[in-house]
MDAnalysis code that builds the backbone (N, CA, C; Angstrom):
import MDAnalysis as mda
import numpy as np

u = mda.Universe.empty(705, n_residues=235, atom_resindex=np.repeat(np.arange(235), 3), trajectory=True)
u.add_TopologyAttr("name", ["N", "CA", "C"] * 235)
u.add_TopologyAttr("resid", np.arange(1, 236))
u.add_TopologyAttr("resname", ["MET", "GLU", "LYS", "ILE", "SER", "LEU", "LEU", "ASP", "CYS", "PRO", "VAL", "TRP", "PHE", "ASP", "LYS", "THR", "SER", "MET", "LEU", "ASP", "MET", "LEU", "SER", "LEU", "ALA", "ALA", "GLY", "ARG", "SER", "PHE", "LEU", "CYS", "GLN", "ASN", "ARG", "MET", "GLY", "GLU", "LYS", "ILE", "VAL", "GLY", "GLN", "ALA", "ASN", "TRP", "GLY", "LEU", "ASP", "PRO", "MET", "LYS", "GLY", "VAL", "ILE", "ARG", "PHE", "GLY", "GLU", "ARG", "GLU", "PHE", "THR", "ALA", "GLY", "VAL", "LEU", "GLY", "THR", "GLU", "SER", "THR", "ILE", "GLN", "ASN", "THR", "TRP", "LEU", "TRP", "SER", "TRP", "ALA", "HIS", "THR", "GLU", "SER", "GLY", "LEU", "PRO", "GLU", "ARG", "SER", "VAL", "ALA", "VAL", "SER", "ARG", "ARG", "VAL", "ARG", "ARG", "ALA", "LEU", "PRO", "ASP", "LEU", "PRO", "GLU", "PHE", "GLN", "THR", "GLY", "LYS", "PHE", "MET", "LEU", "ASP", "GLU", "LEU", "HIS", "ASN", "GLY", "HIS", "ALA", "LEU", "ALA", "MET", "ILE", "SER", "VAL", "GLY", "ALA", "SER", "GLY", "GLU", "ASN", "LEU", "CYS", "TYR", "TYR", "ARG", "CYS", "PRO", "TYR", "ASP", "GLY", "GLY", "ALA", "ALA", "PHE", "VAL", "THR", "VAL", "SER", "GLY", "LEU", "PRO", "GLU", "GLU", "ILE", "PHE", "ALA", "PRO", "ALA", "ASP", "ALA", "GLN", "GLU", "PHE", "LEU", "HIS", "GLN", "TYR", "ILE", "GLU", "ILE", "ILE", "SER", "GLY", "PHE", "TYR", "CYS", "ASP", "HIS", "ARG", "LEU", "LEU", "ALA", "ALA", "GLY", "PHE", "LEU", "HIS", "GLN", "ASN", "GLY", "THR", "PRO", "PHE", "THR", "ALA", "GLY", "GLU", "ASN", "PHE", "ILE", "ALA", "ALA", "ASP", "PHE", "ASP", "ASN", "ARG", "LYS", "ILE", "ARG", "PHE", "THR", "PHE", "GLU", "GLN", "THR", "GLU", "ASP", "GLY", "LEU", "SER", "ARG", "VAL", "MET", "ASP", "ILE", "SER", "GLU", "ILE"])
u.atoms.positions = np.array([
    [-8.362, -11.611, -8.513],
    [-7.362, -11.303, -9.434],
    [-6.172, -11.477, -9.109],
    [-5.433, -12.030, -9.532],
    [-3.982, -12.367, -9.298],
    [-2.924, -11.604, -8.716],
    [-2.448, -11.426, -7.891],
    [-1.506, -10.232, -6.990],
    [-0.816, -9.983, -7.833],
    [-0.268, -8.678, -8.590],
    [0.718, -8.293, -9.581],
    [1.669, -6.955, -8.414],
    [2.752, -7.536, -8.372],
    [3.507, -7.088, -7.726],
    [4.272, -5.727, -8.126],
    [3.787, -4.020, -7.284],
    [4.154, -2.567, -7.971],
    [6.052, -2.740, -8.133],
    [6.967, -3.806, -7.336],
    [8.218, -3.878, -8.374],
    [8.371, -4.230, -9.358],
    [7.503, -4.472, -10.387],
    [7.029, -5.119, -11.978],
    [6.956, -4.327, -12.347],
    [6.391, -2.592, -12.178],
    [6.315, -1.523, -12.848],
    [6.323, -0.753, -14.060],
    [6.525, -1.384, -15.218],
    [6.861, -0.943, -16.133],
    [7.385, 0.784, -16.739],
    [7.495, 1.178, -15.749],
    [8.173, 2.632, -15.600],
    [9.282, 2.478, -14.691],
    [9.850, 3.823, -15.194],
    [11.063, 4.103, -14.510],
    [10.854, 4.370, -12.730],
    [10.946, 3.982, -11.628],
    [11.100, 4.361, -10.553],
    [12.643, 4.480, -9.557],
    [12.466, 5.149, -8.535],
    [14.082, 5.009, -7.792],
    [13.816, 3.998, -6.505],
    [14.130, 2.972, -6.788],
    [14.237, 1.926, -5.543],
    [14.319, 2.092, -4.299],
    [15.399, 3.221, -4.140],
    [15.718, 3.566, -2.842],
    [14.807, 4.705, -2.043],
    [13.563, 5.750, -2.786],
    [13.124, 6.059, -2.392],
    [11.576, 5.842, -2.104],
    [11.921, 6.377, -0.639],
    [10.813, 6.005, -0.163],
    [9.461, 6.897, -0.619],
    [9.337, 8.032, -1.040],
    [8.351, 8.846, -1.770],
    [8.134, 7.713, -3.157],
    [9.232, 7.570, -3.806],
    [8.441, 6.440, -5.189],
    [7.880, 5.693, -4.680],
    [8.771, 4.578, -3.886],
    [7.725, 3.826, -3.484],
    [6.601, 3.777, -3.541],
    [5.805, 5.018, -2.283],
    [4.659, 5.300, -2.231],
    [3.842, 5.482, -2.963],
    [4.393, 6.299, -3.480],
    [3.413, 6.706, -4.623],
    [3.165, 5.468, -5.903],
    [3.718, 4.350, -6.052],
    [3.284, 3.310, -6.487],
    [2.431, 2.781, -6.393],
    [2.464, 2.205, -4.431],
    [1.652, 1.360, -3.827],
    [0.158, 2.045, -3.555],
    [0.110, 3.856, -3.774],
    [-0.664, 4.361, -2.869],
    [-2.046, 3.809, -3.474],
    [-2.603, 3.799, -4.798],
    [-3.408, 3.881, -5.615],
    [-4.853, 2.598, -5.367],
    [-3.677, 1.315, -5.560],
    [-4.332, -0.247, -4.948],
    [-4.670, -0.283, -3.621],
    [-3.523, 0.075, -3.078],
    [-3.783, 0.186, -1.343],
    [-4.850, 1.134, -0.582],
    [-5.098, 2.195, -1.697],
    [-6.615, 2.743, -1.409],
    [-7.702, 2.258, -1.586],
    [-8.059, 2.036, -3.030],
    [-8.797, 1.054, -3.439],
    [-9.291, -0.260, -2.452],
    [-8.224, -1.033, -2.126],
    [-8.475, -2.385, -1.229],
    [-8.784, -1.929, -0.113],
    [-8.108, -1.066, 0.630],
    [-8.324, -0.636, 2.070],
    [-10.345, 0.139, 2.323],
    [-10.235, 0.683, 1.286],
    [-11.729, 1.296, 1.326],
    [-12.804, -0.062, 1.005],
    [-12.699, -0.610, 0.121],
    [-13.221, -1.921, -0.268],
    [-13.232, -2.869, 1.129],
    [-12.746, -3.104, 1.833],
    [-12.293, -3.643, 3.205],
    [-13.357, -2.925, 4.190],
    [-12.969, -1.450, 4.462],
    [-13.509, -1.086, 5.251],
    [-14.956, -0.747, 5.115],
    [-15.425, -1.146, 3.911],
    [-16.963, -1.117, 3.360],
    [-17.418, -2.434, 4.012],
    [-17.060, -3.537, 3.275],
    [-17.488, -5.043, 3.184],
    [-17.456, -5.939, 4.483],
    [-16.297, -5.434, 4.994],
    [-15.207, -6.316, 6.194],
    [-15.594, -5.560, 7.557],
    [-14.880, -4.332, 7.717],
    [-14.969, -4.020, 8.965],
    [-16.110, -3.078, 8.967],
    [-16.525, -1.885, 8.233],
    [-17.687, -1.903, 8.951],
    [-17.442, -1.111, 10.334],
    [-18.776, -1.150, 11.338],
    [-18.774, -0.725, 12.396],
    [-18.898, -1.671, 13.233],
    [-17.953, -3.326, 12.389],
    [-17.544, -4.129, 13.692],
    [-16.303, -3.930, 14.554],
    [-16.729, -4.613, 15.912],
    [-15.270, -5.219, 16.592],
    [-14.264, -5.552, 16.417],
    [-13.100, -5.254, 16.724],
    [-12.201, -5.958, 15.936],
    [-11.395, -6.897, 17.100],
    [-10.592, -7.764, 17.149],
    [-9.506, -8.220, 17.798],
    [-8.343, -8.935, 17.045],
    [-7.065, -8.785, 17.509],
    [-6.290, -9.116, 17.728],
    [-5.463, -10.398, 18.476],
    [-5.276, -11.265, 18.055],
    [-4.503, -12.533, 18.504],
    [-2.665, -12.264, 17.970],
    [-1.877, -11.114, 18.356],
    [-0.796, -11.980, 17.444],
    [0.187, -12.985, 17.971],
    [-0.081, -13.575, 18.784],
    [0.395, -15.171, 19.021],
    [-0.192, -15.977, 18.321],
    [-1.419, -15.763, 17.651],
    [-2.144, -17.038, 16.638],
    [-2.090, -16.606, 15.710],
    [-1.594, -15.218, 15.180],
    [-1.445, -14.578, 14.001],
    [-3.022, -14.748, 13.151],
    [-4.343, -13.863, 14.236],
    [-5.570, -14.020, 13.500],
    [-6.223, -12.668, 14.396],
    [-6.796, -11.925, 13.158],
    [-7.670, -10.834, 13.789],
    [-8.973, -10.855, 13.196],
    [-10.260, -10.476, 14.274],
    [-11.231, -10.605, 14.136],
    [-11.942, -9.402, 13.866],
    [-13.072, -9.402, 13.155],
    [-13.745, -8.247, 12.541],
    [-15.329, -8.610, 12.826],
    [-16.093, -8.633, 13.903],
    [-16.866, -9.266, 14.648],
    [-16.599, -10.173, 14.542],
    [-17.733, -11.390, 13.943],
    [-17.799, -12.553, 13.832],
    [-16.977, -13.256, 12.757],
    [-15.902, -12.470, 11.878],
    [-15.058, -12.682, 10.836],
    [-13.761, -12.867, 11.122],
    [-12.994, -14.078, 10.673],
    [-11.768, -14.326, 10.955],
    [-10.919, -14.376, 9.625],
    [-9.681, -13.389, 10.228],
    [-8.695, -14.012, 9.043],
    [-7.620, -14.048, 9.559],
    [-6.040, -14.256, 8.842],
    [-5.179, -14.701, 9.134],
    [-4.289, -12.971, 9.348],
    [-3.607, -12.749, 10.094],
    [-3.012, -11.416, 10.709],
    [-1.357, -11.628, 10.641],
    [-0.970, -10.877, 10.045],
    [0.655, -11.051, 9.755],
    [1.502, -9.460, 10.378],
    [2.555, -9.780, 11.152],
    [2.557, -8.711, 12.162],
    [3.822, -7.978, 11.651],
    [3.442, -6.366, 10.561],
    [4.319, -5.755, 10.152],
    [5.510, -4.595, 11.123],
    [4.980, -4.174, 11.903],
    [5.653, -3.612, 12.955],
    [4.570, -3.036, 14.099],
    [5.340, -1.773, 14.407],
    [4.335, -0.754, 15.362],
    [5.272, 0.728, 15.620],
    [4.152, 1.146, 15.920],
    [4.168, 2.593, 16.010],
    [4.680, 2.774, 17.290],
    [5.377, 3.534, 17.711],
    [5.251, 4.355, 19.208],
    [5.416, 5.692, 19.558],
    [3.596, 6.150, 20.150],
    [3.823, 7.751, 20.135],
    [4.339, 8.011, 21.321],
    [5.290, 7.419, 22.185],
    [5.863, 7.608, 23.695],
    [7.565, 8.183, 22.939],
    [7.601, 7.483, 21.979],
    [9.158, 7.464, 21.430],
    [9.302, 7.982, 20.002],
    [8.301, 8.276, 19.081],
    [8.093, 8.418, 18.036],
    [8.706, 7.666, 16.488],
    [8.822, 6.484, 17.072],
    [9.484, 5.717, 16.468],
    [8.462, 4.275, 15.805],
    [9.344, 3.908, 14.742],
    [8.817, 2.315, 14.026],
    [9.517, 1.413, 14.801],
    [9.168, -0.010, 14.407],
    [10.282, -0.890, 14.599],
    [9.418, -1.913, 14.471],
    [9.927, -2.875, 13.006],
    [9.988, -3.807, 12.543],
    [9.753, -4.752, 13.091],
    [8.867, -5.683, 13.112],
    [8.486, -6.865, 13.703],
    [9.745, -7.871, 13.495],
    [10.003, -8.147, 12.532],
    [11.311, -9.091, 12.530],
    [12.472, -8.127, 13.205],
    [12.625, -7.111, 13.791],
    [13.883, -6.992, 14.338],
    [13.365, -6.837, 16.092],
    [12.062, -6.744, 16.451],
    [11.787, -6.927, 17.815],
    [11.984, -8.260, 18.171],
    [13.197, -8.417, 18.379],
    [13.377, -10.105, 18.704],
    [13.117, -10.136, 20.055],
    [12.841, -9.420, 21.368],
    [11.831, -9.774, 22.510],
    [10.246, -9.919, 22.406],
    [9.856, -10.064, 21.227],
    [8.400, -9.835, 21.389],
    [7.672, -10.887, 21.701],
    [8.894, -12.211, 21.066],
    [7.955, -13.504, 21.667],
    [7.075, -14.158, 20.759],
    [7.126, -13.065, 19.365],
    [6.125, -13.948, 18.570],
    [6.612, -14.997, 17.651],
    [5.527, -15.780, 17.318],
    [6.194, -16.714, 16.524],
    [6.305, -16.477, 15.157],
    [7.280, -16.969, 14.774],
    [7.493, -17.212, 12.842],
    [6.512, -16.410, 12.157],
    [5.257, -17.301, 12.496],
    [4.628, -17.563, 11.344],
    [3.700, -16.000, 11.550],
    [3.959, -14.970, 12.477],
    [3.327, -13.457, 12.854],
    [4.321, -12.713, 12.450],
    [5.447, -12.879, 12.276],
    [6.300, -12.115, 11.671],
    [6.880, -12.072, 10.001],
    [6.892, -13.562, 9.933],
    [7.452, -14.038, 8.636],
    [7.241, -12.585, 7.508],
    [5.564, -12.508, 7.511],
    [5.337, -11.251, 6.168],
    [6.011, -9.879, 6.529],
    [6.654, -9.372, 7.611],
    [8.061, -8.573, 7.519],
    [8.958, -8.523, 6.889],
    [9.542, -10.327, 7.225],
    [10.544, -10.579, 6.787],
    [10.731, -10.635, 5.591],
    [9.736, -11.119, 4.594],
    [9.620, -11.058, 3.411],
    [9.636, -10.094, 2.478],
    [8.738, -9.131, 3.249],
    [9.170, -7.628, 2.669],
    [10.219, -7.010, 3.057],
    [11.036, -7.419, 3.311],
    [12.661, -6.688, 3.953],
    [13.245, -6.933, 2.085],
    [12.415, -8.616, 2.346],
    [13.893, -9.054, 1.474],
    [13.262, -8.483, -0.079],
    [12.473, -7.946, -0.124],
    [11.097, -7.920, -1.702],
    [12.113, -6.569, -1.567],
    [12.587, -5.956, -0.807],
    [13.053, -4.274, -1.062],
    [14.198, -3.781, -0.279],
    [15.424, -4.777, -1.082],
    [16.704, -4.618, -0.669],
    [17.073, -3.485, -0.632],
    [16.788, -2.415, -1.545],
    [17.224, -1.296, -1.857],
    [16.734, -0.471, -1.049],
    [15.343, -0.512, -0.299],
    [14.982, 0.584, 0.755],
    [15.657, 1.028, 1.770],
    [16.586, 1.462, 2.210],
    [16.561, 1.866, 3.562],
    [15.634, 1.265, 5.084],
    [14.501, 1.884, 4.507],
    [13.549, 2.074, 5.802],
    [13.321, 0.326, 5.945],
    [13.367, -0.300, 5.041],
    [12.711, -1.595, 5.217],
    [13.965, -1.726, 5.736],
    [15.234, -1.658, 5.860],
    [16.584, -2.204, 5.789],
    [16.887, -2.406, 7.139],
    [16.296, -1.242, 7.860],
    [16.502, -0.474, 9.058],
    [15.465, -0.969, 10.446],
    [15.912, -1.292, 10.904],
    [14.970, -2.079, 12.406],
    [13.940, -1.055, 13.123],
    [14.658, -0.366, 13.211],
    [13.690, 0.724, 14.188],
    [14.703, 2.388, 13.447],
    [13.371, 2.891, 13.504],
    [13.819, 4.587, 13.045],
    [12.695, 5.759, 13.526],
    [12.967, 6.736, 13.123],
    [12.303, 8.005, 13.668],
    [10.944, 8.134, 12.883],
    [9.544, 8.184, 13.508],
    [8.634, 8.498, 12.031],
    [8.536, 9.767, 12.021],
    [7.779, 10.634, 10.913],
    [7.409, 11.661, 10.021],
    [6.418, 11.760, 9.515],
    [6.339, 13.070, 8.871],
    [5.314, 12.960, 7.886],
    [5.017, 11.766, 6.993],
    [6.207, 11.542, 6.385],
    [6.414, 10.488, 5.191],
    [6.400, 9.029, 5.633],
    [7.300, 8.919, 6.874],
    [7.761, 7.973, 7.392],
    [6.901, 7.446, 8.606],
    [5.536, 6.443, 8.077],
    [4.326, 6.522, 9.380],
    [4.242, 4.997, 9.094],
    [3.566, 4.226, 9.951],
    [2.995, 3.106, 9.342],
    [2.294, 2.964, 8.474],
    [1.463, 3.885, 8.343],
    [0.131, 3.798, 6.927],
    [1.159, 3.830, 6.118],
    [2.131, 4.227, 5.560],
    [2.849, 4.270, 4.148],
    [3.756, 3.317, 4.502],
    [4.076, 2.821, 5.181],
    [4.928, 1.573, 5.336],
    [4.069, 0.189, 5.205],
    [2.496, 0.322, 5.294],
    [2.316, -0.927, 5.571],
    [1.833, -0.681, 3.677],
    [1.125, 0.202, 3.194],
    [0.692, -0.040, 2.428],
    [2.067, -0.129, 1.063],
    [3.413, 0.384, 1.210],
    [4.559, -0.342, 0.278],
    [4.641, -2.234, 0.665],
    [4.880, -2.311, 2.113],
    [4.490, -3.767, 1.983],
    [3.458, -4.367, 1.228],
    [2.344, -4.380, 1.763],
    [0.958, -4.668, 0.763],
    [1.188, -4.894, -0.844],
    [1.695, -3.982, -1.076],
    [2.368, -3.567, -2.889],
    [3.019, -4.575, -2.713],
    [4.234, -4.249, -2.133],
    [5.532, -5.513, -2.851],
    [5.475, -6.931, -2.477],
    [4.544, -7.131, -1.640],
    [4.407, -8.278, -1.116],
    [3.993, -9.514, -2.148],
    [4.034, -9.251, -3.213],
    [2.943, -10.380, -4.191],
    [1.915, -11.291, -3.801],
    [1.151, -10.518, -2.901],
    [-0.040, -11.418, -2.417],
    [-1.102, -10.350, -2.286],
    [-2.323, -11.309, -2.420],
    [-3.558, -10.172, -1.981],
    [-3.783, -10.165, -0.364],
    [-2.914, -8.720, -0.047],
    [-3.530, -8.623, 1.262],
    [-4.039, -6.860, 1.166],
    [-4.845, -6.764, 2.272],
    [-4.815, -5.507, 3.113],
    [-4.320, -5.455, 4.306],
    [-4.174, -4.073, 5.115],
    [-3.450, -3.919, 6.336],
    [-4.781, -3.590, 7.227],
    [-4.432, -3.212, 8.713],
    [-4.867, -2.863, 9.895],
    [-4.036, -2.284, 10.391],
    [-4.635, -0.963, 11.516],
    [-4.125, -0.609, 12.047],
    [-4.645, -0.755, 13.795],
    [-4.305, -1.272, 14.343],
    [-4.598, -1.851, 15.830],
    [-3.537, -1.253, 16.645],
    [-4.617, -0.002, 17.283],
    [-3.748, 1.100, 18.101],
    [-3.890, 0.531, 19.515],
    [-3.190, 0.705, 21.065],
    [-3.065, 0.240, 21.897],
    [-2.661, 1.806, 22.787],
    [-2.370, 1.347, 23.911],
    [-1.971, 2.531, 24.449],
    [-0.295, 2.370, 24.421],
    [0.092, 3.681, 24.096],
    [1.504, 4.081, 23.595],
    [1.723, 3.814, 22.201],
    [0.420, 3.400, 21.564],
    [1.350, 2.734, 20.146],
    [-0.081, 2.521, 19.181],
    [0.574, 1.837, 18.271],
    [-0.267, 1.038, 17.337],
    [0.797, -0.656, 16.425],
    [-0.129, -1.209, 16.544],
    [0.420, -2.449, 15.796],
    [-0.106, -2.465, 14.114],
    [0.853, -2.318, 12.959],
    [0.130, -2.315, 11.640],
    [0.486, -4.194, 11.050],
    [-0.665, -4.965, 11.040],
    [-0.587, -5.899, 10.756],
    [-1.303, -5.964, 9.458],
    [-0.816, -7.348, 8.662],
    [-1.500, -7.802, 6.768],
    [-2.652, -8.474, 7.665],
    [-3.688, -8.379, 6.752],
    [-4.838, -9.229, 6.481],
    [-5.218, -9.726, 5.263],
    [-5.271, -11.124, 5.449],
    [-5.001, -11.936, 4.147],
    [-6.430, -13.122, 4.691],
    [-6.862, -13.517, 3.537],
    [-7.520, -14.936, 3.474],
    [-9.063, -13.535, 3.051],
    [-9.216, -12.423, 2.372],
    [-10.100, -11.818, 2.341],
    [-10.713, -12.054, 1.298],
    [-12.487, -12.008, 1.121],
    [-12.855, -12.296, -0.488],
    [-12.104, -11.892, -1.732],
    [-12.414, -12.363, -2.833],
    [-11.883, -11.478, -3.752],
    [-12.401, -10.619, -4.256],
    [-13.480, -10.784, -4.013],
    [-14.004, -9.205, -4.155],
    [-13.159, -7.876, -4.263],
    [-12.843, -8.072, -2.962],
    [-11.771, -6.769, -2.749],
    [-10.734, -6.587, -3.536],
    [-10.336, -7.401, -4.082],
    [-8.844, -7.547, -4.966],
    [-9.324, -6.974, -6.477],
    [-10.963, -7.265, -6.671],
    [-10.921, -7.210, -8.269],
    [-10.777, -5.679, -8.674],
    [-10.289, -5.984, -10.374],
    [-9.844, -4.963, -10.854],
    [-11.187, -3.484, -11.294],
    [-10.465, -2.758, -10.525],
    [-11.520, -1.640, -11.054],
    [-11.719, -1.109, -12.054],
    [-13.000, -0.698, -12.777],
    [-12.841, -0.350, -13.670],
    [-12.864, 1.287, -14.025],
    [-13.015, 1.917, -15.249],
    [-12.272, 3.157, -15.426],
    [-13.265, 4.287, -14.651],
    [-14.417, 3.886, -13.979],
    [-15.621, 5.065, -13.184],
    [-14.369, 5.060, -11.401],
    [-14.498, 4.017, -11.250],
    [-14.259, 3.461, -9.797],
    [-12.712, 3.735, -9.393],
    [-11.655, 3.435, -10.760],
    [-10.171, 4.129, -10.546],
    [-10.366, 5.903, -10.823],
    [-10.727, 6.091, -11.327],
    [-10.727, 7.681, -11.942],
    [-11.046, 7.959, -10.470],
    [-12.417, 8.202, -9.883],
    [-12.539, 8.522, -8.947],
    [-11.886, 7.947, -7.760],
    [-10.998, 6.820, -7.251],
    [-9.897, 6.715, -6.188],
    [-8.688, 7.639, -6.614],
    [-8.430, 7.803, -7.857],
    [-7.020, 8.237, -8.064],
    [-7.443, 9.923, -8.006],
    [-8.224, 10.399, -8.784],
    [-8.513, 12.244, -8.089],
    [-8.799, 12.158, -6.736],
    [-9.580, 10.807, -5.702],
    [-9.723, 11.597, -4.402],
    [-8.448, 11.549, -3.860],
    [-7.464, 10.852, -4.234],
    [-5.764, 10.424, -3.862],
    [-4.958, 11.953, -3.987],
    [-5.040, 12.452, -4.947],
    [-4.124, 13.436, -5.736],
    [-4.795, 14.707, -5.013],
    [-6.129, 14.665, -4.672],
    [-6.730, 15.889, -3.746],
    [-6.229, 15.768, -2.537],
    [-5.503, 15.036, -1.750],
    [-5.223, 15.257, -0.632],
    [-4.073, 14.411, 0.183],
    [-3.414, 13.662, -1.030],
    [-1.893, 12.808, -0.784],
    [-0.995, 13.262, -1.273],
    [0.218, 13.482, -0.641],
    [1.235, 13.834, -1.400],
    [2.318, 12.922, -1.847],
    [2.229, 12.832, -3.575],
    [2.661, 12.052, -3.859],
    [3.190, 12.399, -5.131],
    [3.737, 11.194, -6.161],
    [4.147, 11.699, -7.412],
    [3.004, 11.097, -8.459],
    [2.315, 12.299, -9.612],
    [0.787, 12.043, -10.078],
    [1.372, 11.000, -10.945],
    [2.307, 10.977, -11.160],
    [2.875, 9.482, -12.934],
    [3.084, 8.320, -12.142],
    [4.071, 8.293, -11.371],
    [4.048, 7.044, -10.501],
    [2.500, 6.523, -9.798],
    [1.799, 7.581, -9.401],
    [1.225, 7.296, -9.157],
    [-0.002, 6.258, -9.515],
    [-0.147, 6.846, -11.016],
    [-1.098, 6.356, -12.015],
    [-0.582, 5.027, -12.577],
    [0.890, 5.049, -12.694],
    [1.434, 4.276, -13.372],
    [1.091, 2.732, -12.461],
    [1.896, 2.997, -11.275],
    [1.036, 1.681, -10.284],
    [0.672, 1.030, -9.710],
    [-0.677, 2.412, -10.442],
    [-2.286, 1.784, -10.105],
    [-2.852, 1.244, -10.813],
    [-2.355, 1.457, -12.390],
    [-2.844, 0.818, -13.518],
    [-2.157, -0.318, -13.046],
    [-0.702, -0.268, -12.934],
    [-0.106, -1.776, -13.666],
    [-0.602, -2.872, -12.241],
    [-1.095, -2.769, -11.186],
    [-1.202, -3.160, -10.357],
    [-3.119, -3.348, -10.419],
    [-3.963, -2.895, -11.306],
    [-4.449, -3.359, -11.477],
    [-5.429, -4.119, -12.517],
    [-4.097, -4.404, -13.234],
    [-3.924, -5.300, -14.536],
    [-4.549, -4.604, -15.868],
    [-4.026, -3.252, -16.038],
    [-4.993, -2.566, -17.088],
    [-3.751, -2.164, -17.749],
    [-3.940, -2.136, -19.206],
    [-2.674, -2.115, -20.195],
    [-2.238, -0.650, -20.453],
    [-1.550, 0.128, -20.212],
    [-1.400, 1.603, -20.238],
    [0.325, 1.160, -21.290],
    [0.475, 2.621, -21.814],
    [1.644, 3.326, -22.510],
    [2.278, 4.723, -21.679],
    [3.431, 4.656, -21.489],
    [4.268, 5.925, -20.786],
    [4.860, 6.233, -21.432],
    [5.098, 8.013, -21.185],
    [5.891, 8.659, -22.179],
    [6.504, 9.713, -20.833],
    [7.109, 10.576, -21.300],
    [7.971, 11.177, -19.837],
    [6.966, 11.875, -19.380],
    [5.575, 12.428, -20.257],
    [4.528, 13.695, -19.534],
    [3.326, 12.734, -19.638],
    [3.056, 11.550, -20.128],
    [1.800, 11.107, -20.206],
    [1.700, 9.882, -19.957],
    [0.585, 9.464, -19.062],
    [0.357, 7.920, -19.658],
    [-1.237, 7.688, -20.336],
    [-0.932, 6.465, -20.974],
    [-2.527, 6.348, -21.628],
    [-2.952, 4.969, -21.307],
    [-4.241, 4.528, -20.995],
    [-5.072, 3.785, -20.173],
    [-5.762, 3.068, -21.042],
    [-5.374, 1.823, -21.134],
    [-7.010, 0.999, -21.750],
    [-7.662, 0.176, -21.069],
    [-9.037, 0.835, -20.664],
    [-9.942, 0.022, -19.945],
    [-11.007, -0.438, -20.542],
    [-10.300, -1.447, -21.864],
    [-11.691, -1.917, -22.495],
    [-12.330, -1.058, -22.889],
    [-13.416, -0.810, -22.707],
    [-14.622, 0.076, -23.340],
    [-14.317, 1.668, -23.105],
    [-13.078, 2.468, -21.907],
    [-12.526, 3.591, -22.279],
    [-10.790, 3.964, -22.541],
    [-10.604, 4.578, -23.083],
    [-9.366, 5.267, -22.946],
    [-8.911, 6.450, -22.367],
    [-8.446, 6.451, -21.617],
    [-7.737, 7.704, -20.971],
    [-6.814, 7.941, -21.036],
    [-6.188, 9.060, -21.075],
    [-4.601, 10.069, -21.181],
    [-4.746, 10.215, -19.742],
    [-3.540, 10.611, -19.421],
    [-3.081, 11.452, -18.370],
    [-1.972, 12.188, -18.897],
    [-1.746, 13.976, -18.420],
    [-0.533, 14.237, -18.483],
    [-0.158, 14.711, -18.011],
    [0.550, 14.993, -17.512],
    [1.544, 15.787, -16.555],
    [2.753, 16.532, -16.616],
    [2.860, 17.593, -15.577],
    [4.237, 18.517, -15.485],
    [5.249, 18.612, -14.576],
    [6.161, 19.032, -14.611],
    [7.562, 18.943, -13.299],
    [6.786, 19.969, -12.865],
    [7.219, 19.543, -11.403],
    [6.894, 20.460, -10.173],
    [8.373, 20.745, -9.797],
    [8.504, 22.169, -8.995],
    [9.554, 22.336, -8.568],
    [10.815, 21.775, -7.668],
    [10.227, 21.152, -7.329],
    [10.602, 19.608, -6.196],
    [10.680, 18.362, -7.101],
    [10.270, 18.413, -8.111],
    [10.793, 17.077, -9.060],
    [10.173, 15.838, -9.069],
    [8.739, 16.392, -8.957],
    [7.538, 15.037, -9.112],
    [6.602, 15.465, -9.950],
    [6.002, 14.923, -10.595],
    [5.019, 14.892, -11.579],
    [3.878, 15.364, -11.025],
    [3.038, 16.136, -11.834],
    [1.883, 16.666, -11.623],
    [0.705, 16.658, -12.062],
    [-0.191, 15.817, -12.488],
    [-1.236, 15.806, -13.473],
    [-2.186, 17.088, -13.845],
    [-1.961, 17.167, -14.994],
    [-2.680, 18.795, -15.805],
    [-3.849, 18.429, -16.234],
    [-4.220, 16.889, -16.648],
    [-5.272, 17.302, -17.300],
    [-5.850, 15.402, -17.451],
    [-6.812, 15.008, -17.381],
    [-7.160, 13.815, -17.840],
    [-8.441, 13.767, -18.642],
    [-8.192, 13.261, -19.257],
    [-9.395, 12.959, -20.632],
    [-9.586, 11.643, -21.320],
    [-10.350, 11.522, -22.125],
    [-10.789, 10.299, -22.771],
    [-10.106, 10.613, -24.224],
    [-10.095, 9.255, -25.708],
    [-8.885, 9.588, -26.137],
    [-9.965, 8.218, -27.010],
])
C-alpha cells in the first residue's frame, strides 16, 4: 500500500505536542511492527552494520537508517543528525534529517539531545519518525552495552504494510488502548488515516467505513484533557 503520512490526518492535532503525535502514529506503527516481528524477525539472530546501512535478520538483509541512540548511563536520547562525532555516513543518518525537517514544530525532533522519561523514549520517537516519514518503514531496537540504537528498516515485503481489515484493525486498536497511554480519538483517526480507511469525525465520535463493515467510535473527555473511547459499535 502507498504510504500515507500521519501529518496529513484530517483532524485537528497539536503539532507541538509529543503525545498528540504519538497518539496519531501508534496504531499503524504497532500493526506493522507486529507483522515484521511475526514474518521477518521471529527467532532469528540480528546484526547491524551502521557504516553500510544494513541490518540482517538471519539470512535476510534490509536497508537500515540510524534514527538515534538511548543511553542507559546518562538516561538521554541523542539524534544521529546531532551525533557529529559518530563517523556515520550520510546514508545512515539521512532518515533522521528527513524526519527532523518533516516535524519543524515538534521540539523533541529539533533538539539534538535530551533526557528520557516515560513519554520521551526511543520507541515513541521511532514510532513518530516512521509515521511522519512518508515511507514504508518499520524500526528496530538494537541494544548494546550502555544503551541501544534505534534504526529504521526499509525494503520490507509489501504485506507488512497492507491495510488492516475491520477485524484486524479493532483487535490492534483495543490491544493498544488496553495498555498504552494516548488520546484514543487521535489514535483512531491516525490509524484509520494511515490505513487508507475513509472516515468522518466529530468532536466526540469517529465513523469508519471498512467496505463491508461500518464502525462508530464514541469518546468522552477525561480530566487530563484526553479523549477516551466509551463505545465501539457497528452502524
